[in-house]
C-alpha positions as CSV (number, residue, x, y, z in Angstrom):
1,M,43.7,34.0,-56.0
2,K,40.5,32.7,-54.6
3,F,42.1,30.1,-52.4
4,K,44.4,32.7,-50.8
5,K,41.4,34.9,-49.9
6,K,39.7,31.8,-48.4
7,R,42.9,31.2,-46.4
8,D,42.8,34.7,-45.0
9,L,39.1,34.3,-44.0
10,I,39.7,31.0,-42.3
11,V,42.7,32.1,-40.2
12,K,41.6,35.7,-39.6
13,G,38.0,36.3,-40.4
14,N,34.7,36.0,-38.5
15,L,34.4,32.4,-37.4
16,Y,30.7,32.1,-37.8
17,K,31.2,33.3,-41.4
18,V,33.9,30.7,-41.8
19,I,31.8,27.9,-40.4
20,F,28.8,28.7,-42.5
21,S,30.8,29.3,-45.7
22,I,32.4,25.9,-45.4
23,A,30.0,23.8,-43.5
24,L,26.6,24.6,-45.1
25,P,27.7,23.7,-48.7
26,L,29.4,20.6,-47.3
27,M,26.1,19.7,-45.5
28,I,24.2,20.0,-48.7
29,S,26.8,18.1,-50.7
30,T,26.8,15.3,-48.1
31,L,23.0,15.1,-48.3
32,I,23.3,14.8,-52.0
33,Q,25.8,12.0,-51.6
34,R,23.4,10.2,-49.3
35,A,20.6,10.8,-51.8
36,Y,22.4,8.6,-54.3
37,T,21.7,5.4,-52.4
38,L,18.3,6.7,-51.2
39,T,17.3,7.2,-54.8
40,D,18.3,3.6,-55.6
41,M,16.4,2.3,-52.6
42,Y,13.4,4.4,-53.5
43,F,13.2,2.9,-57.0
44,M,14.0,-0.6,-55.7
45,G,11.2,-0.3,-53.3
46,K,8.9,0.0,-56.2
47,I,10.0,-3.4,-57.4
48,G,10.0,-5.4,-54.1
49,S,11.4,-6.0,-50.6
50,N,14.1,-8.4,-51.9
51,E,15.7,-5.6,-53.9
52,V,15.6,-3.3,-50.9
53,A,17.1,-6.1,-48.7
54,A,19.8,-6.8,-51.3
55,L,20.8,-3.1,-51.4
56,T,20.8,-3.0,-47.6
57,F,23.2,-6.0,-47.5
58,V,25.7,-4.8,-50.1
59,D,25.7,-1.2,-49.0
60,P,28.2,-1.6,-46.1
61,I,30.6,-3.4,-48.5
62,I,30.4,-0.6,-51.0
63,T,30.7,2.0,-48.2
64,A,33.8,0.2,-46.9
65,I,35.5,0.2,-50.2
66,M,34.5,3.8,-51.0
67,N,35.7,4.8,-47.6
68,M,39.2,3.8,-48.5
69,G,39.0,6.8,-50.9
70,L,37.7,8.9,-48.0
71,G,40.5,7.6,-45.8
72,L,43.1,8.7,-48.4
73,S,41.4,12.1,-48.6
74,V,42.1,12.8,-44.9
75,P,45.9,13.2,-45.3
76,M,45.2,15.4,-48.3
77,I,43.0,17.7,-46.3
78,A,45.4,17.7,-43.3
79,M,48.6,18.2,-45.4
80,V,47.1,20.6,-48.0
81,S,45.2,22.8,-45.5
82,Q,48.2,23.1,-43.1
83,N,50.5,24.0,-46.0
84,I,48.0,26.6,-47.2
85,G,47.8,28.0,-43.7
86,A,51.6,28.2,-43.6
87,K,51.6,29.7,-47.2
88,M,53.6,26.8,-48.5
89,Y,51.7,26.5,-51.7
90,E,54.2,24.4,-53.7
91,E,54.2,21.8,-51.0
92,A,50.4,21.8,-51.1
93,K,50.6,21.0,-54.8
94,K,53.0,18.2,-54.2
95,S,50.6,16.7,-51.7
96,I,47.7,16.8,-54.1
97,G,49.7,15.1,-56.8
98,N,51.0,12.4,-54.5
99,L,47.5,11.5,-53.2
100,L,45.9,11.6,-56.7
101,Y,48.6,9.1,-57.8
102,V,47.8,6.8,-54.8
103,A,44.1,7.1,-55.3
104,L,44.2,6.2,-59.0
105,V,46.3,3.1,-58.5
106,T,44.2,2.0,-55.5
107,S,40.9,2.4,-57.4
108,V,42.0,0.2,-60.3
109,V,43.1,-2.6,-58.0
110,I,39.8,-2.4,-56.1
111,A,37.8,-2.5,-59.4
112,V,39.5,-5.6,-60.6
113,F,39.3,-7.3,-57.2
114,G,35.6,-6.5,-56.9
115,L,34.8,-7.9,-60.3
116,L,36.5,-11.2,-59.5
117,F,35.5,-11.8,-55.9
118,S,32.3,-9.9,-55.1
119,T,30.1,-12.9,-55.4
120,K,32.4,-15.0,-53.2
121,I,32.4,-12.3,-50.5
122,L,28.6,-12.2,-50.4
123,E,28.5,-16.0,-50.1
124,L,31.0,-15.8,-47.1
125,L,28.6,-13.3,-45.5
126,R,25.8,-15.9,-45.7
127,L,23.8,-14.3,-48.5
128,D,22.1,-16.8,-50.9
129,G,19.3,-17.3,-53.3
130,D,17.7,-14.2,-55.0
131,L,19.4,-11.9,-52.5
132,L,22.8,-13.2,-53.6
133,T,22.0,-12.8,-57.3
134,L,20.6,-9.3,-56.9
135,G,23.3,-8.1,-54.5
136,S,26.2,-9.5,-56.6
137,A,24.9,-7.8,-59.8
138,Y,24.6,-4.4,-58.1
139,L,28.0,-4.7,-56.4
140,K,30.0,-5.6,-59.5
141,V,28.8,-2.6,-61.5
142,V,29.3,-0.1,-58.6
143,L,32.9,-1.4,-58.0
144,L,33.8,-1.1,-61.6
145,G,33.1,2.6,-61.2
146,T,35.5,2.9,-58.2
147,I,37.9,5.1,-60.1
148,F,35.2,7.8,-60.6
149,T,34.3,7.7,-56.9
150,F,37.9,8.0,-55.8
151,I,38.6,10.9,-58.2
152,N,35.4,12.7,-56.9
153,T,36.5,12.2,-53.3
154,C,40.0,13.6,-54.1
155,Y,38.6,16.6,-55.9
156,I,36.1,17.4,-53.1
157,S,39.0,17.1,-50.6
158,I,41.2,19.4,-52.6
159,K,38.5,22.1,-52.7
160,Q,37.7,21.5,-49.0
161,A,41.4,22.0,-48.0
162,E,41.3,25.3,-50.0
163,G,38.2,26.3,-48.2
164,D,36.0,26.2,-51.3
165,S,33.0,24.0,-50.8
166,M,30.7,25.7,-53.3
167,R,32.1,24.4,-56.5
168,P,31.7,20.7,-55.4
169,L,28.2,21.5,-54.3
170,Y,27.1,22.7,-57.7
171,L,28.6,19.7,-59.4
172,N,27.0,17.3,-56.9
173,I,23.6,18.9,-57.5
174,F,24.0,18.4,-61.3
175,S,25.2,14.8,-60.8
176,L,22.3,13.9,-58.5
177,A,19.8,15.4,-61.0
178,L,21.3,13.2,-63.7
179,N,21.2,10.2,-61.5
180,I,17.5,10.8,-60.8
181,I,16.8,11.1,-64.5
182,L,18.8,8.0,-65.4
183,N,17.3,5.7,-62.7
184,P,13.8,5.2,-64.1
185,I,15.1,5.1,-67.7
186,L,17.6,2.3,-66.9
187,I,15.6,0.5,-64.3
188,F,12.1,0.4,-65.9
189,N,12.3,1.6,-69.5
190,M,15.3,-0.5,-70.3
191,N,14.2,-3.2,-67.9
192,L,17.7,-3.5,-66.2
193,G,16.3,-3.6,-62.7
194,I,18.9,-3.4,-59.9
195,V,21.8,-3.2,-62.5
196,G,20.2,-0.1,-64.0
197,A,20.3,1.6,-60.6
198,A,24.0,0.8,-60.3
199,L,24.7,2.1,-63.9
200,A,22.8,5.3,-63.2
201,T,25.0,6.0,-60.2
202,I,28.3,5.3,-62.0
203,L,27.4,7.3,-65.1
204,S,26.4,10.4,-63.1
205,K,29.5,10.2,-61.0
206,G,31.7,9.7,-64.1
207,I,30.8,13.0,-65.5
208,L,31.6,14.7,-62.2
209,A,35.0,13.0,-62.1
210,L,35.9,14.2,-65.5
211,Y,35.1,17.8,-64.7
212,G,37.0,17.5,-61.3
213,M,40.2,16.5,-63.0
214,F,39.8,19.3,-65.6
215,D,39.4,21.8,-62.8
216,V,42.4,20.6,-60.8
217,F,44.7,21.2,-63.8
218,T,43.1,24.4,-65.1
219,G,40.9,25.9,-62.4
220,S,41.2,28.9,-60.1
221,G,42.6,26.9,-57.1
222,L,46.0,25.2,-56.6
223,K,46.7,24.3,-60.2
224,I,48.8,21.2,-60.4
225,E,50.9,19.9,-63.3
226,K,51.7,16.5,-64.7
227,K,55.0,16.6,-62.8
228,H,53.1,16.5,-59.5
229,I,51.3,13.2,-60.3
230,T,54.1,11.1,-58.9
231,I,55.3,9.8,-55.5
232,T,58.6,9.0,-53.7
233,K,59.2,6.5,-50.9
234,D,59.3,9.2,-48.3
235,E,56.1,10.9,-49.5
236,L,54.4,7.5,-49.6
237,K,55.5,6.9,-46.0
238,R,54.0,10.2,-44.9
239,I,50.7,9.5,-46.7
240,L,50.5,6.0,-45.1
241,A,51.3,7.3,-41.6
242,I,48.3,9.7,-41.8
243,G,46.2,7.8,-44.3
244,L,46.2,4.2,-42.9
245,P,44.6,5.1,-39.5
246,A,42.1,7.3,-41.5
247,I,41.3,4.4,-43.8
248,I,40.8,2.0,-40.8
249,T,38.6,4.7,-39.2
250,K,36.5,5.1,-42.4
251,M,36.2,1.3,-43.0
252,A,35.6,0.2,-39.4
253,S,31.8,1.1,-39.5
254,P,30.9,-0.5,-42.8
255,V,33.0,-3.6,-42.1
256,G,31.2,-3.9,-38.7
257,N,27.9,-3.4,-40.5
258,M,28.7,-6.3,-42.7
259,L,29.0,-8.5,-39.6
260,I,25.9,-6.9,-38.2
261,N,23.9,-7.6,-41.4
262,S,25.1,-11.2,-41.6
263,H,23.5,-11.5,-38.1
264,A,20.4,-9.5,-39.0
265,V,19.7,-11.6,-42.1
266,T,18.9,-14.5,-39.8
267,Y,15.8,-12.6,-38.7
268,G,14.5,-12.5,-42.3
269,P,14.4,-9.9,-45.1
270,A,11.8,-7.7,-43.4
271,L,14.0,-6.8,-40.4
272,L,17.1,-6.5,-42.6
273,A,15.2,-4.1,-44.8
274,S,14.0,-2.1,-41.7
275,V,17.5,-1.7,-40.4
276,G,18.8,-0.6,-43.8
277,L,15.9,1.8,-44.3
278,G,16.3,3.2,-40.7
279,N,20.0,3.8,-41.2
280,K,19.4,5.5,-44.6
281,I,16.9,7.9,-43.0
282,N,19.2,8.5,-40.1
283,S,22.0,9.2,-42.4
284,L,20.3,12.3,-43.7
285,L,20.4,13.9,-40.2
286,F,23.7,12.3,-39.0
287,S,25.5,13.3,-42.1
288,L,24.9,16.9,-41.3
289,N,27.1,16.5,-38.3
290,S,29.6,14.6,-40.4
291,S,29.8,17.7,-42.5
292,L,30.7,19.6,-39.4
293,C,33.6,17.2,-39.0
294,A,34.7,17.9,-42.5
295,A,34.5,21.7,-42.0
296,M,36.4,21.3,-38.6
297,T,39.1,19.5,-40.4
298,T,39.8,22.4,-42.8
299,I,39.5,25.0,-40.0
300,T,41.9,23.0,-37.7
301,G,44.4,22.4,-40.5
302,Q,44.7,25.9,-41.7
303,N,44.8,27.5,-38.3
304,L,47.4,25.0,-36.9
305,G,49.4,25.7,-40.0
306,N,49.1,29.4,-39.0
307,N,50.1,28.4,-35.4
308,N,46.8,29.5,-33.8
309,P,45.3,26.6,-31.7
310,D,43.2,29.1,-29.7
311,R,41.2,29.8,-32.9
312,V,40.5,26.1,-33.2
313,K,39.2,25.9,-29.7
314,E,36.8,28.8,-30.4
315,A,35.6,27.1,-33.6
316,V,34.9,23.9,-31.6
317,K,32.6,25.8,-29.3
318,K,30.7,27.4,-32.2
319,M,30.5,24.1,-34.0
320,A,29.0,22.5,-30.9
321,V,26.2,25.1,-30.8
322,L,25.4,24.6,-34.4
323,S,25.4,20.8,-33.9
324,V,22.8,21.1,-31.1
325,I,20.5,23.3,-33.1
326,L,20.6,21.0,-36.1
327,G,20.1,18.0,-33.8
328,I,16.9,19.5,-32.2
329,I,15.4,20.4,-35.6
330,G,16.3,17.1,-37.3
331,T,15.1,15.0,-34.4
332,F,11.7,16.7,-34.3
333,I,11.2,16.4,-38.1
334,I,12.2,12.7,-38.3
335,L,10.3,11.5,-35.3
336,Y,7.2,13.6,-35.9
337,F,6.9,12.6,-39.6
338,S,8.5,9.1,-39.2
339,E,5.5,7.2,-40.6
340,G,5.1,9.3,-43.7
341,I,8.9,9.2,-44.3
342,V,9.1,5.4,-44.0
343,K,6.0,4.9,-46.2
344,T,7.8,6.8,-49.0
345,F,10.2,3.9,-49.2
346,S,8.2,0.8,-48.3
347,S,4.5,-0.3,-48.3
348,D,5.3,-3.4,-46.1
349,A,3.4,-2.9,-42.8
350,K,6.0,-5.0,-40.8
351,V,8.9,-3.0,-42.3
352,I,7.1,0.3,-41.5
353,D,6.4,-0.6,-37.9
354,T,9.9,-1.9,-37.2
355,T,11.6,1.0,-38.9
356,K,9.6,3.5,-36.8
357,E,10.8,1.8,-33.6
358,F,14.4,1.8,-34.9
359,L,14.2,5.6,-35.5
360,K,12.6,6.3,-32.1
361,I,15.6,4.7,-30.3
362,T,18.4,5.9,-32.5
363,V,17.6,9.4,-33.7
364,P,18.1,11.1,-30.3
365,T,21.7,10.0,-30.3
366,V,22.5,12.6,-33.0
367,F,23.7,15.0,-30.2
368,M,26.5,12.8,-29.0
369,W,27.2,11.9,-32.7
370,G,27.8,15.6,-33.3
371,V,30.4,15.7,-30.4
372,Y,32.1,12.7,-31.9
373,Q,32.3,14.2,-35.4
374,I,33.6,17.6,-34.2
375,V,36.4,16.0,-32.2
376,S,37.2,13.7,-35.1
377,G,37.5,16.7,-37.3
378,V,40.0,18.3,-35.0
379,Y,42.2,15.3,-34.9
380,Q,42.0,14.7,-38.6
381,G,42.9,18.4,-39.3
382,S,45.9,18.1,-37.0
383,G,47.0,14.9,-38.8
384,F,46.7,12.8,-35.7
385,T,44.4,10.3,-37.4
386,K,45.3,7.5,-35.0
387,I,43.1,9.2,-32.3
388,S,40.1,9.3,-34.6
389,M,40.8,5.6,-35.3
390,Y,40.8,4.7,-31.6
391,I,37.6,6.6,-30.9
392,T,35.8,4.8,-33.8
393,L,37.1,1.4,-32.9
394,I,36.0,1.8,-29.3
395,R,32.5,2.8,-30.4
396,L,32.0,-0.1,-32.8
397,W,34.1,-3.0,-31.9
398,I,34.4,-2.6,-28.1
399,I,30.9,-1.4,-27.3
400,R,28.3,-1.8,-30.2
401,I,29.1,-5.2,-31.7
402,P,29.5,-7.1,-28.4
403,L,26.3,-5.5,-27.1
404,I,24.4,-6.8,-30.1
405,F,25.2,-10.4,-29.2
406,I,24.7,-9.8,-25.5
407,L,21.3,-8.0,-25.9
408,D,20.2,-10.5,-28.5
409,H,19.6,-13.1,-25.7
410,F,17.1,-10.7,-24.1
411,I,15.4,-8.6,-26.8
412,G,16.2,-10.4,-30.0
413,G,16.3,-8.3,-33.2
414,R,15.8,-5.1,-31.2
415,S,19.4,-5.5,-30.0
416,L,20.4,-4.0,-33.4
417,W,19.2,-0.5,-32.5
418,Y,19.5,-0.4,-28.7
419,S,23.2,-1.3,-29.1
420,T,23.6,1.5,-31.6
421,A,22.1,4.1,-29.2
422,I,24.2,3.0,-26.2
423,A,27.4,3.0,-28.2
424,T,26.9,6.4,-29.8
425,N,26.1,8.1,-26.5
426,A,29.1,6.5,-24.8
427,I,31.5,7.5,-27.5
428,G,30.4,11.1,-27.2
429,I,31.7,11.1,-23.7
430,V,35.0,9.4,-24.8
431,S,35.5,12.0,-27.5
432,I,35.2,14.9,-25.0
433,A,37.9,13.3,-22.9
434,F,40.3,13.0,-25.9
435,Y,39.7,16.6,-26.9
436,L,40.3,18.0,-23.4
437,S,43.6,16.1,-23.3
438,G,45.0,18.6,-25.8
439,S,47.0,16.1,-27.7
440,W,45.8,17.5,-31.0
441,M,47.9,20.7,-30.4
442,K,51.2,18.8,-30.6
443,K,53.4,19.1,-33.6
444,N,52.9,16.3,-36.2
445,K,56.1,15.3,-37.9
446,Y,54.2,13.9,-40.9
447,V,52.6,17.2,-41.8
448,Y,54.6,20.2,-43.0
449,R,54.1,23.0,-40.6
450,R,56.3,26.1,-39.9
451,K,55.9,29.3,-38.1
452,I,55.0,32.2,-40.3
453,I,57.1,35.4,-39.9
């Protein structure tokens, strides 16, 4: 079967071939995921700065909630990939069914909660007037489609654990193309404005979710059955032990960004729009390194399942080289063409100048970001998600957020990007220290792993 061939490649084959076969499709898929919100921001920029500012403000909230799904996907990747590495395929199927069950229940709860309380949440974060109206309308529609996003996340994670990142790539390309087609139709032709952008995203992801579930039950990978979509108390305990730290890790940044945006909005819509736009542009480059983290998770999981930590160490070195190359190319492109890139999304002179300064300070931190992502991938693949959580919390809540309020007294709004640069560089060093400690090589009692004879 295809996933068994992938398993043999990951635990025995040429590592560069492994990295490129997993990481490159994941990079493109990640860029496509980022393009969803960039597409919305592009079309909203054609309407006005208030729409861009509203999207900027609600984006961390949406990201925080969607990252719950990503957090749940981490134990899936760790458990499924290690079971595949150990040739324990029935246990892998049980893990898939357990996590799908949890994801489905969680997504329904989030959708109902979001519909009832999204406006109140935005009010608590000091949003008002037109920004509140626009942001609330967009947020409600997107949260109603949480179930599609969670299913997509689970499906991509299943394929990633199997070592198959091509099938999700093809589906993501199709979904993005549909999103781009639907956006102008719903936003302008049907005059739905910001709500049309949200609907376009949900409809395009819905089709992807339907196919994903069809493939999980009938495809060429680890086919599951209805009997697997259940969970026991012990299985839930295992999932929570690995998943809760991963959820906290995934949610820490967007929750922190909510606090940061509530501070940034006091400087006016222009600066808020600049920060949001700068982060979106950066995300195209930084997400490439996030894809290395995802690939590292699969490689770590399957090779630890096969009791071969030395192969993980070799993969880390090769990933680091790839990260540096990507960082050099990406930094040059964004900084050299920054004005043209920013003007694609905004015609406001103040927003353009401020965003260019934001990029100049933050883009070079991509190198340390790469280190952070690779080490996070190692710890997620080993199932020690608490370490990834500690690293993330140190970066955001111990360094970045306090620095914003300290630097604010000296450089005002510029504290928003200088604090980011300092925190990211610092956490790269912290990540190296955690990796060298070797704690990721210890046996994790929450992940099935046995020696293959």
